[in-house]
DRENTOR-942656 format. One line per field, with one value per atom (N, C-alpha, C): residue in three letters; atom name; x, y, z. Coordinates in Angstrom, 2 decimals, decimal comma, padded with zeros to 5 digits. Atoms other than C-alpha are relative to their C-alpha. Layout:
% DRENTOR-942656
r: ala ...;
a: CA ...;
X: X ...;
Y: Y ...;
Z: Z ...;
This chain:
% DRENTOR-942656
r: leu leu leu trp trp trp leu leu leu ala ala ala ala ala ala leu leu leu tyr tyr tyr ser ser ser trp trp trp gln gln gln ala ala ala trp trp trp arg arg arg his his his pro pro pro thr thr thr pro pro pro trp trp trp leu leu leu phe phe phe thr thr thr asp asp asp glu glu glu leu leu leu glu glu glu leu leu leu thr thr thr gln gln gln leu leu leu ser ser ser arg arg arg ala ala ala ile ile ile ala ala ala asp asp asp thr thr thr gly gly gly ser ser ser ala ala ala ala ala ala arg arg arg arg arg arg gly gly gly glu glu glu pro pro pro his his his phe phe phe phe phe phe gln gln gln thr thr thr leu leu leu tyr tyr tyr ala ala ala tyr tyr tyr val val val leu leu leu ala ala ala pro pro pro ala ala ala trp trp trp trp trp trp leu leu leu gly gly gly pro pro pro val val val glu glu glu ser ser ser ala ala ala tyr tyr tyr gly gly gly ala ala ala val val val lys lys lys leu leu leu ile ile ile gly gly gly val val val val val val val val val met met met thr thr thr ala ala ala val val val ala ala ala phe phe phe pro pro pro val val val tyr tyr tyr val val val leu leu leu ala ala ala arg arg arg ala ala ala leu leu leu val val val ser ser ser arg arg arg pro pro pro ala ala ala ala ala ala leu leu leu phe phe phe ala ala ala ala ala ala ala ala ala ala ala ala ser ser ser ala ala ala ser ser ser thr thr thr pro pro pro ala ala ala leu leu leu ala ala ala tyr tyr tyr gly gly gly pro pro pro met met met ile ile ile leu leu leu glu glu glu glu glu glu pro pro pro leu leu leu ala ala ala tyr tyr tyr pro pro pro tyr tyr tyr ala ala ala ala ala ala leu leu leu ser ser ser phe phe phe leu leu leu leu leu leu phe phe phe phe phe phe arg arg arg ala ala ala leu leu leu val val val arg arg arg pro pro pro ser ser ser arg arg arg ala ala ala ser ser ser ile ile ile ala ala ala leu leu leu ala ala ala leu leu leu leu leu leu ala ala ala cys cys cys ala ala ala val val val ala ala ala pro pro pro leu leu leu val val val arg arg arg gly gly gly gln gln gln leu leu leu ala ala ala val val val leu leu leu val val val gly gly gly val val val leu leu leu val val val leu leu leu ala ala ala ala ala ala ser ser ser leu leu leu phe phe phe phe phe phe leu leu leu thr thr thr gly gly gly pro pro pro arg arg arg gly gly gly arg arg arg ser ser ser trp trp trp ile ile ile ala ala ala ala ala ala trp trp trp thr thr thr trp trp trp arg arg arg asp asp asp trp trp trp leu leu leu gly gly gly ala ala ala gly gly gly val val val leu leu leu ala ala ala ser ser ser gly gly gly ala ala ala leu leu leu val val val leu leu leu phe phe phe ser ser ser ala ala ala val val val ala ala ala;
a: N CA C N CA C N CA C N CA C N CA C N CA C N CA C N CA C N CA C N CA C N CA C N CA C N CA C N CA C N CA C N CA C N CA C N CA C N CA C N CA C N CA C N CA C N CA C N CA C N CA C N CA C N CA C N CA C N CA C N CA C N CA C N CA C N CA C N CA C N CA C N CA C N CA C N CA C N CA C N CA C N CA C N CA C N CA C N CA C N CA C N CA C N CA C N CA C N CA C N CA C N CA C N CA C N CA C N CA C N CA C N CA C N CA C N CA C N CA C N CA C N CA C N CA C N CA C N CA C N CA C N CA C N CA C N CA C N CA C N CA C N CA C N CA C N CA C N CA C N CA C N CA C N CA C N CA C N CA C N CA C N CA C N CA C N CA C N CA C N CA C N CA C N CA C N CA C N CA C N CA C N CA C N CA C N CA C N CA C N CA C N CA C N CA C N CA C N CA C N CA C N CA C N CA C N CA C N CA C N CA C N CA C N CA C N CA C N CA C N CA C N CA C N CA C N CA C N CA C N CA C N CA C N CA C N CA C N CA C N CA C N CA C N CA C N CA C N CA C N CA C N CA C N CA C N CA C N CA C N CA C N CA C N CA C N CA C N CA C N CA C N CA C N CA C N CA C N CA C N CA C N CA C N CA C N CA C N CA C N CA C N CA C N CA C N CA C N CA C N CA C N CA C N CA C N CA C N CA C N CA C N CA C N CA C N CA C N CA C N CA C N CA C N CA C N CA C N CA C N CA C N CA C N CA C N CA C N CA C N CA C N CA C N CA C N CA C N CA C N CA C N CA C N CA C N CA C N CA C N CA C N CA C N CA C N CA C N CA C N CA C N CA C N CA C N CA C N CA C N CA C N CA C N CA C N CA C N CA C N CA C N CA C N CA C N CA C N CA C N CA C N CA C N CA C N CA C N CA C N CA C N CA C N CA C N CA C N CA C N CA C N CA C N CA C N CA C N CA C N CA C N CA C;
X: 001,05 -140,55 000,04 -000,01 -139,50 001,13 -000,51 -137,15 -000,44 001,00 -139,78 -001,22 001,48 -142,21 000,97 -001,19 -139,18 -000,34 -000,29 -138,41 -001,78 001,44 -142,51 -000,24 -000,24 -142,52 000,64 -001,21 -139,76 -000,57 000,79 -141,72 -000,96 001,14 -144,58 000,48 -000,73 -142,46 000,80 -000,38 -141,33 -001,06 001,48 -144,02 000,10 -000,24 -142,76 001,68 -001,29 -140,30 000,74 -001,22 -136,96 001,22 -000,05 -135,09 -000,51 001,56 -137,03 -000,03 000,43 -135,59 000,25 000,02 -135,11 -001,75 001,68 -138,76 -000,23 001,55 -140,55 -000,45 -000,47 -139,17 -000,73 000,26 -140,11 -001,71 001,65 -143,76 -000,77 001,10 -144,59 -000,15 000,04 -143,46 -001,31 000,68 -145,33 -001,34 001,04 -148,06 -001,14 000,63 -148,60 -000,26 000,20 -148,59 -000,61 001,50 -151,39 -001,31 001,25 -153,60 -000,22 -000,04 -152,49 000,64 -000,70 -150,12 001,19 -001,72 -147,14 000,50 -000,84 -144,53 000,22 000,20 -145,10 000,72 -000,42 -143,17 -000,37 000,45 -144,38 -001,94 000,75 -147,13 -000,01 -000,51 -144,97 000,56 -000,39 -144,19 001,53 -001,53 -140,97 000,65 -000,96 -138,18 -000,38 -000,37 -138,01 000,76 -001,57 -135,83 -000,23 -000,87 -136,39 -001,85 000,49 -139,02 -000,99 000,31 -139,67 -001,32 001,26 -142,01 -001,28 001,55 -144,69 -000,25 000,12 -143,75 -000,99 000,47 -144,91 -001,56 001,12 -147,58 -001,50 001,12 -150,79 -000,72 000,03 -150,25 -000,62 000,29 -151,68 -001,56 001,50 -154,78 -001,25 000,40 -155,76 -000,64 000,80 -156,89 000,65 -001,05 -155,67 001,21 -001,53 -152,22 000,53 -000,66 -151,62 -000,34 000,55 -153,13 001,38 -000,64 -151,08 001,50 -002,01 -147,58 000,10 -000,45 -147,81 -000,14 -000,25 -148,49 001,59 -000,59 -145,85 001,32 -001,57 -143,10 -000,20 -000,13 -144,52 000,35 000,07 -144,43 002,00 -001,65 -140,24 000,48 -001,14 -139,59 -000,36 000,27 -140,78 000,61 -001,09 -139,15 001,21 -001,50 -136,11 000,64 -000,37 -136,08 000,02 000,45 -136,83 001,66 -001,30 -132,90 000,55 -000,62 -132,61 000,02 000,25 -134,11 001,18 -001,23 -131,47 001,03 -001,08 -128,71 000,37 000,77 -130,15 000,40 -000,03 -130,29 001,16 -001,27 -126,68 000,87 -001,49 -124,84 -000,42 000,07 -126,86 001,08 -000,84 -125,02 001,34 -001,00 -122,01 001,08 -000,24 -121,91 -001,18 000,67 -123,79 -001,39 001,03 -127,52 000,14 -000,49 -126,52 000,96 -000,74 -124,28 -000,38 000,83 -126,63 -001,23 001,16 -129,43 000,77 -000,51 -126,64 000,23 -000,58 -125,39 -001,43 001,53 -129,59 -000,07 000,55 -129,93 000,73 -001,00 -126,87 -000,36 000,48 -128,11 -001,11 001,54 -131,43 000,34 -000,52 -129,62 001,11 -001,09 -127,17 -000,72 000,32 -127,79 -000,65 000,82 -129,02 -000,85 001,35 -131,97 -000,73 000,96 -132,98 -000,35 000,12 -133,58 -001,29 000,55 -136,27 -001,34 001,68 -139,65 000,09 -000,29 -137,84 -000,25 000,31 -139,25 001,15 -000,83 -136,38 000,43 000,60 -135,32 001,42 -000,99 -132,27 -000,83 000,43 -135,40 -000,16 000,14 -135,70 001,46 -001,60 -131,66 000,31 -000,50 -130,51 -000,55 000,22 -132,59 000,14 000,62 -132,70 002,12 -001,36 -128,51 000,42 -000,61 -128,36 -000,74 000,67 -130,81 000,90 -000,95 -128,58 001,17 -001,38 -125,30 -000,84 000,14 -127,37 000,23 -000,02 -128,16 000,81 -001,55 -125,08 000,68 -000,41 -123,81 -000,74 000,58 -126,07 000,35 -000,17 -125,49 001,72 -001,69 -121,23 -000,29 -000,41 -121,91 -000,35 000,62 -124,41 -000,67 000,81 -125,05 -000,90 001,27 -128,15 -000,28 000,19 -129,87 -000,63 001,23 -132,59 000,96 -000,64 -129,93 001,00 -000,81 -127,60 -001,29 000,80 -130,68 -000,38 000,36 -131,89 001,20 -000,59 -128,42 000,38 000,18 -128,21 -000,88 001,13 -131,59 000,00 -000,74 -130,72 000,43 -000,99 -128,05 -000,51 000,93 -130,78 -000,75 001,25 -133,26 000,76 -000,96 -130,10 -000,70 000,35 -130,26 -001,38 001,40 -133,97 -000,73 000,00 -133,99 000,93 -001,05 -131,06 001,00 -001,03 -128,96 001,72 -001,72 -125,65 -000,32 -000,03 -126,82 000,47 -000,49 -125,27 001,23 -001,02 -122,39 000,02 000,57 -124,16 001,36 -000,33 -123,22 001,93 -001,29 -119,20 000,32 -000,94 -119,47 -000,27 -000,68 -120,28 000,24 -001,35 -117,66 000,90 -001,53 -115,42 -000,12 000,58 -117,28 000,02 -000,60 -116,72 000,78 -001,34 -113,74 000,84 -000,56 -112,30 -000,14 000,74 -114,49 000,73 -000,14 -113,21 001,97 -001,87 -108,96 000,37 000,03 -109,54 -000,83 000,59 -111,17 000,98 -000,80 -109,18 000,88 -001,02 -108,61 000,69 -000,62 -107,94 001,22 -001,41 -105,20 001,44 -000,89 -103,77 000,43 -000,53 -103,59 000,79 -000,68 -102,24 001,24 -001,57 -099,27 000,87 -000,65 -098,26 000,43 000,01 -097,90 001,88 -000,91 -094,14 -000,22 -000,17 -093,09 -000,78 000,31 -094,10 -001,52 001,25 -097,85 000,06 000,73 -098,10 000,47 -000,49 -096,62 -001,49 000,74 -098,95 -001,51 001,44 -102,00 000,12 -000,48 -100,76 -000,50 000,36 -101,12 -001,77 001,26 -104,39 -001,41 000,86 -106,02 000,05 -000,24 -104,41 -000,70 000,77 -106,14 -001,35 001,00 -109,27 -000,72 000,39 -109,37 -000,13 000,43 -108,99 -000,83 000,52 -111,08 -001,34 000,78 -113,51 -000,81 000,10 -113,01 -000,42 000,26 -113,72 -001,12 001,27 -116,93 -000,84 000,71 -118,07 -000,40;
Y: -000,19 083,67 002,05 -001,60 086,90 001,04 -000,26 087,45 000,79 -000,06 087,45 001,66 -001,28 089,77 001,38 -000,76 091,85 001,02 -000,13 092,30 000,38 -000,78 092,91 001,39 -002,01 096,19 000,57 -000,61 096,80 000,69 -000,31 096,52 000,83 -000,58 098,13 001,24 -001,35 101,22 000,98 -000,38 101,17 000,37 -000,50 103,34 -000,27 000,24 102,97 -000,46 000,21 101,42 001,06 -000,60 103,09 -000,10 000,06 101,78 -000,58 -000,28 102,78 -001,33 000,69 101,30 -001,87 001,80 097,49 -000,37 000,58 097,52 000,13 -000,63 099,37 -001,27 000,57 096,96 -001,51 001,05 094,04 -000,30 -000,04 094,93 000,16 000,63 095,37 -000,97 001,07 092,25 -001,35 000,31 090,73 000,29 -000,65 092,45 000,04 000,62 091,63 -001,21 002,02 087,49 000,16 000,21 088,08 000,42 -000,22 089,57 -000,74 000,43 088,03 -001,49 001,13 084,68 -000,05 -000,23 086,45 000,62 -001,23 088,91 001,19 -001,32 092,76 000,41 -001,43 095,81 000,87 -000,89 098,84 -000,15 000,04 096,79 -000,93 000,78 095,09 -001,25 000,99 091,65 -000,19 -000,43 090,77 -001,63 001,32 088,07 -000,72 000,85 085,21 000,79 -000,42 086,91 -000,34 000,91 085,38 -000,68 001,00 082,91 000,79 -000,98 085,67 001,04 -000,63 087,46 -000,83 001,50 084,21 000,47 -000,07 084,35 001,12 -001,24 087,71 000,22 -000,38 087,76 -000,23 000,12 086,45 001,40 -000,66 089,42 001,16 -000,96 091,93 -000,21 000,17 089,90 000,76 -001,02 092,08 000,76 -001,17 094,88 001,33 -001,04 097,82 -000,31 -000,69 098,91 000,10 000,17 099,40 -000,88 001,63 096,12 -001,01 001,16 094,30 000,37 -000,47 096,32 -000,63 000,48 095,23 -001,74 001,41 091,55 -000,42 000,03 092,16 -000,56 -000,02 093,05 -000,94 001,22 090,62 -001,06 001,59 087,94 -000,12 -000,07 089,07 -000,44 000,00 089,24 -001,23 001,25 085,66 -001,31 000,83 083,94 000,73 -000,22 085,92 -000,52 000,03 085,27 -001,78 001,73 081,01 -000,29 000,52 081,02 -000,88 000,82 080,26 -001,95 001,16 076,65 -001,00 000,95 075,08 000,78 -000,49 076,97 -000,90 000,56 075,42 -001,98 001,15 071,84 -000,48 000,22 072,12 000,48 -000,33 073,30 -001,35 001,37 070,51 -001,35 001,00 068,30 -000,03 -000,13 069,43 000,76 -000,43 071,28 -001,00 000,14 071,34 000,11 -000,91 071,93 001,57 -001,55 075,32 000,79 -000,74 076,24 000,06 000,44 074,83 001,77 -001,06 077,44 001,68 -001,06 080,28 000,63 -000,77 080,07 000,07 -000,94 080,51 000,72 -001,58 083,08 000,79 -001,00 084,85 -000,65 -000,06 083,60 001,14 -000,94 085,48 001,65 -001,78 088,80 000,82 -000,76 089,82 001,24 -001,61 093,10 -000,18 000,23 091,72 000,03 000,53 090,84 001,24 -001,17 094,84 -000,12 000,21 093,29 -000,45 000,46 091,63 000,89 -000,73 094,22 000,42 -000,33 095,06 -000,96 000,73 094,37 -000,65 000,71 092,32 -001,13 001,30 089,12 -000,41 000,45 088,91 -000,89 000,97 087,95 -001,45 001,53 084,70 -000,64 000,47 084,24 -000,63 000,24 084,15 -001,35 001,24 080,94 -000,40 001,11 079,35 -000,57 000,34 079,52 -000,91 000,23 078,52 -001,97 000,95 075,31 -000,63 000,68 074,46 -000,38 000,02 074,58 -001,38 001,28 072,46 -001,81 001,00 069,82 -000,90 -000,04 070,35 -001,60 000,80 068,90 -001,79 001,59 065,92 -001,05 000,40 064,74 -000,79 000,24 064,49 -000,93 000,59 063,27 -001,32 001,25 060,64 -000,40 000,38 059,95 -000,61 000,76 058,35 000,96 -000,56 058,95 001,38 -001,26 061,44 000,65 -001,33 063,49 000,66 -000,17 063,49 001,05 -000,98 064,44 001,68 -000,82 066,85 001,02 -000,95 068,90 000,37 -000,28 068,84 000,70 -000,09 069,84 001,75 -000,79 072,75 001,07 -001,11 074,24 000,59 -000,19 073,61 001,07 -000,92 076,07 001,15 -001,35 078,44 001,09 -001,18 080,72 000,67 -000,57 080,92 000,90 -000,55 082,15 001,84 -001,19 084,69 000,02 000,27 085,00 -000,20 -000,12 085,25 -001,51 001,07 082,14 -001,25 000,66 080,41 -000,82 000,49 080,07 -001,20 000,88 077,52 -001,66 000,79 075,08 -000,22 -000,24 075,82 -000,27 000,28 075,48 -000,92 001,08 072,35 -001,15 000,35 071,30 -000,23 -000,15 072,62 -000,66 000,16 071,62 -002,29 001,66 067,61 000,21 000,71 067,88 000,10 -000,47 069,34 -001,19 000,49 066,64 -001,39 001,02 063,70 000,02 000,05 064,83 000,38 000,13 065,04 -000,97 001,52 061,68 -001,61 001,45 058,16 -000,10 000,17 057,67 001,05 -000,80 061,00 000,20 -000,50 061,63 -001,20 000,75 058,24 000,26 -000,24 059,50 001,32 -000,97 062,59 -000,50 000,45 060,59 -000,41 000,57 059,02 001,15 -001,63 062,93 000,04 -000,88 063,95 001,29 -001,92 067,63 000,51 -000,20 067,06 000,10 000,22 066,21 001,42 -000,96 069,09 001,45 -001,09 071,58 -000,08 -000,54 070,71 -000,12 -000,44 070,74 001,44 -001,76 074,19 000,61 -000,50 074,88 000,03 000,26 073,33 000,65 -001,27 075,18 001,21 -001,58 078,35 000,55 -000,01 077,66 000,08 000,05 076,63 001,38 -001,34 080,22 000,63 -001,10 082,25 -000,37 000,40 080,39 000,18 -000,28 080,68 001,62 -001,43 084,82 000,47 -000,43 084,78 -000,27 000,47 083,32 000,62 -000,32 084,97 001,49;
Z: -000,35 146,25 000,04 -000,34 147,81 -001,33 001,39 144,79 -000,83 000,88 142,93 -000,16 000,15 144,42 000,23 000,37 145,06 -001,14 001,04 141,33 -000,56 000,62 140,74 000,69 -000,69 142,98 -000,77 000,65 141,15 -001,50 001,16 137,88 000,43 000,15 138,91 000,34 000,05 139,91 -001,38 001,18 136,27 -000,96 001,44 134,27 -001,14 001,86 130,96 -000,52 001,11 128,78 -000,29 -000,08 128,49 -001,10 001,10 126,12 -001,38 000,98 123,29 -001,06 001,00 120,42 -000,57 -000,15 121,41 000,62 -000,75 123,68 -000,90 001,19 120,98 -000,90 001,72 118,20 000,95 -000,61 120,36 000,42 -000,05 121,54 -001,04 001,53 117,82 -000,33 000,54 117,07 000,79 -001,08 120,17 -000,19 000,11 119,67 -001,30 001,44 116,01 -000,22 000,01 116,85 000,64 -000,78 119,16 -000,66 001,35 116,49 -001,02 001,18 113,51 000,38 -000,29 114,93 -000,87 001,00 112,47 000,81 -000,04 113,47 -000,80 001,30 111,66 001,17 -000,75 112,69 -000,86 000,68 111,83 -001,64 001,55 109,48 -000,85 000,88 107,55 000,80 -000,93 108,27 000,31 -000,57 109,88 000,39 -000,37 110,25 001,42 -001,37 113,31 000,28 -001,30 116,06 001,57 -000,95 119,05 000,48 -000,67 120,85 001,11 -000,86 123,40 -000,13 000,62 121,48 000,40 000,02 121,20 001,74 -001,56 125,36 000,78 -000,42 125,69 -000,88 000,47 123,27 000,14 -001,02 125,37 000,63 -001,28 127,41 -000,35 000,88 124,74 -000,08 -000,24 125,11 000,90 -001,36 128,04 -000,06 000,37 126,18 -000,14 -000,51 128,02 -000,19 000,01 127,17 001,45 -001,91 131,15 000,29 -000,63 132,01 -000,67 000,94 129,04 000,24 -000,91 130,05 000,97 -001,77 133,51 000,06 -000,04 132,84 -001,01 000,49 130,28 000,98 -000,97 133,00 001,07 -001,05 135,37 -000,50 000,59 133,01 -000,59 -000,23 132,53 001,24 -000,78 135,69 000,80 000,20 136,54 -000,56 000,58 134,09 000,01 -000,08 134,39 001,89 -001,88 138,67 000,02 000,45 137,49 -000,28 000,94 136,56 001,40 -001,22 140,37 000,11 -000,41 140,01 -000,74 000,62 137,30 000,66 -000,20 139,04 000,59 -000,80 141,90 -000,17 -000,18 141,18 -001,01 000,74 138,66 001,61 -000,77 142,03 001,37 -000,90 144,14 -000,69 000,29 142,30 000,13 -000,46 143,54 000,82 -001,46 146,64 001,20 -000,95 149,78 -000,11 000,80 149,75 000,80 000,17 151,80 -001,05 001,41 149,11 -000,84 001,52 146,13 000,58 -000,63 147,88 -000,52 -000,19 148,07 -001,77 001,86 144,15 -000,60 000,64 143,08 000,53 000,12 144,96 -000,27 000,81 144,06 -001,32 001,57 140,38 -000,04 000,29 140,99 000,70 -000,55 142,60 -000,53 000,79 140,09 -000,68 000,89 138,70 -001,32 000,98 135,43 000,08 000,38 136,83 000,00 000,10 136,58 -001,60 001,43 132,80 000,38 000,16 133,97 -000,56 000,44 133,41 -001,25 001,55 130,28 -000,98 001,29 127,10 -001,00 -000,14 126,34 -000,67 -000,38 125,27 000,95 -000,97 128,17 001,33 -001,49 130,76 -000,03 000,42 128,74 -000,36 000,46 127,53 001,46 -001,72 131,30 000,38 -000,60 132,52 -000,68 001,25 129,33 000,32 000,40 129,18 001,51 -001,62 133,00 000,01 000,00 132,05 -001,27 001,04 129,06 000,54 -000,59 131,00 000,94 -000,74 133,72 -001,14 000,84 130,61 -000,95 000,84 129,16 000,81 -001,04 132,81 -000,50 000,27 132,47 -001,05 001,08 129,11 000,48 -000,72 130,44 000,96 -001,00 133,57 -000,34 000,41 133,05 -001,19 001,32 129,20 -000,54 000,69 127,88 -001,47 001,09 124,72 000,13 -000,06 126,31 000,37 -000,75 128,20 -001,37 001,39 124,90 -000,96 001,08 122,49 001,11 -001,12 125,70 -000,51 000,33 125,34 -001,63 001,41 121,67 -000,49 000,13 121,62 000,87 -000,31 123,72 -000,97 000,74 121,62 -001,61 000,87 118,67 -000,51 -000,16 120,24 000,28 -000,63 121,61 -000,95 000,85 118,50 000,16 000,32 118,26 001,28 -001,17 122,06 -000,11 000,43 121,51 -000,78 000,86 118,51 000,42 -000,46 120,53 000,77 -000,63 122,31 -000,90 001,04 119,06 000,83 -000,62 121,08 001,22 -000,39 123,27 -000,60 000,57 120,71 000,30 000,03 121,23 001,55 -001,71 125,03 000,39 000,03 124,74 -000,98 000,64 122,19 001,32 -000,88 124,65 001,44 -000,98 127,77 -000,02 000,19 126,10 000,00 -000,11 125,56 000,84 -001,68 128,97 000,51 -000,39 130,05 -000,44 000,22 128,28 000,34 -000,67 128,88 000,75 -001,62 132,36 000,62 -000,70 132,65 -000,11 -000,29 133,02 -001,43 001,05 129,07 -000,53 000,26 128,26 000,90 -000,80 131,12 -000,33 000,73 129,72 -001,10 001,38 126,50 -000,01 000,33 126,97 000,63 -000,78 128,99 -000,73 001,13 125,87 -000,77 000,65 124,38 -000,22 000,34 123,10 000,04 000,41 122,84 -001,25 001,45 119,09 000,09 -000,08 120,18 000,98 -001,23 122,97 -001,60 001,18 119,73 -000,90 000,74 117,55 000,23 -000,50 119,56 000,71 -000,28 120,80 -001,49 001,44 116,89 -000,65 000,36 116,55 000,61 -000,47 119,29 -000,11 000,81 117,94 -000,71 001,15 114,81 000,71 000,10 116,19 000,58 -000,72 118,42 -001,37 000,61 115,38 -001,03 000,96 113,15 000,87 -000,48 115,85 000,32 -000,29 116,36 -001,28 001,26 112,45 000,17 000,20 112,29 001,06 -001,08 115,70 -000,18;
């Protein structure tokens, strides 16, 4: 609450957009959605870019640009500061309550929170990534149909929040692989490897890294 209040004050002291090429584009998209229900840029239909444009769209119904812009900044601050909640829940599963509170507060105190009042994708992408990590953790530690489905859904929705979040698919695959290899079955399987198996695994891992780099 105190962090959100601080960032809201900073947003109030942030009088105009300054990262113009990005902020003005997302402004046009969200205002078009508010007016017509469809994204447009300079009056021309525009392809889907981010869910955050739809989150911001209702703010433009307030009428005066000054009031709407203030609401947009406040939405960004509240959404981005909410990163503390999934971080706390994830940390609490691993460490004591004071340490989890510290992790949550730290996650909402990073310099990246300067993006909060800006009309960019980051205010939604940052807490969404943290929420995805929490869902991945639960799918691995307490696997069930619901937890696995939520983790896969998080991967599917991630590129709609911000295109670069498509990397979360790789994060989930890597996490699941390491979780298996460090578990009882994985350790017993690796214990039977010969030097040829280790060499083959190294070659496959190197090839996977090269392929990932090329695709990314």
